[in-house]
C-alpha positions as CSV (number, residue, x, y, z in Angstrom):
1,M,1.3,17.9,-7.2
2,E,2.5,16.4,-4.0
3,K,4.7,13.4,-4.2
4,Y,2.5,11.1,-2.0
5,K,-0.7,11.7,-4.1
6,K,-0.4,10.5,-7.7
7,K,-2.9,10.4,-10.6
8,F,-4.1,6.9,-11.5
9,D,-3.9,5.2,-14.9
10,V,-7.1,2.9,-15.1
11,S,-5.3,0.5,-17.5
12,Q,-3.0,-0.6,-14.6
13,I,-5.7,-1.5,-12.0
14,G,-4.5,-5.0,-11.6
15,N,-1.2,-3.8,-10.1
16,F,-2.9,-2.0,-7.2
17,F,-4.5,-2.8,-3.8
18,T,-7.3,-0.9,-2.2
19,V,-6.6,-0.1,1.5
20,K,-8.9,-3.1,2.5
21,E,-7.1,-5.5,0.2
22,A,-3.7,-4.3,1.3
23,A,-4.7,-4.7,5.0
24,A,-5.9,-8.3,4.3
25,E,-2.8,-9.2,2.2
26,G,-0.5,-8.0,5.0
27,R,-2.6,-9.1,7.8
28,L,-2.8,-5.6,9.1
29,H,-5.6,-3.4,10.3
30,Q,-6.9,-0.8,7.8
31,V,-5.9,1.9,10.2
32,T,-2.3,0.7,10.1
33,V,-2.2,0.8,6.2
34,R,-3.7,4.3,6.3
35,R,-1.1,5.4,8.8
36,L,1.7,4.2,6.4
37,L,0.1,6.3,3.7
38,T,-0.1,9.4,6.0
39,D,3.5,8.9,7.1
40,R,4.4,8.7,3.3
41,K,6.0,5.3,3.6
42,L,3.6,4.3,0.8
43,T,2.5,6.4,-2.2
44,R,-1.2,7.2,-2.3
45,Y,-3.1,6.9,-5.7
46,K,-6.6,8.2,-6.1
47,L,-9.3,6.9,-8.3
48,G,-12.3,8.9,-7.5
49,R,-12.8,8.5,-3.8
50,R,-10.9,5.2,-3.6
51,T,-7.3,5.2,-2.3
52,L,-5.0,2.7,-4.1
53,I,-1.6,1.4,-3.3
54,K,0.9,-0.2,-5.7
55,R,1.2,-4.0,-5.0
56,D,4.9,-4.1,-5.5
57,E,5.5,-1.2,-3.2
58,F,3.4,-2.5,-0.5
59,L,4.7,-6.0,-0.6
60,A,8.3,-4.6,-0.6
61,L,7.5,-2.7,2.4
62,I,6.0,-5.5,4.5
63,K,8.5,-8.1,3.3
64,P,10.6,-9.3,6.2
65,T,14.2,-8.2,5.8
66,E,15.8,-10.9,8.0
67,I,14.8,-14.3,9.0
68,V,15.2,-15.0,12.7
69,P,15.4,-18.7,13.6
70,A,13.0,-19.7,16.4
71,D,14.5,-21.0,19.6
């Protein structure tokens, strides 16, 4: 099985975002989230036709690494 496509454990559904939810949470376009999946910067989990993303993984990716003071 490829690394970027994992089987999904239904009991853990609360720990995942759909693409639409992830885009809303990160204030990104859905296409941007799908591109992150395609580029394998995020792991893709499938539940039927739905694509799911781990919340922790997504939030860690979009978290700012450095705070830049405004001038």
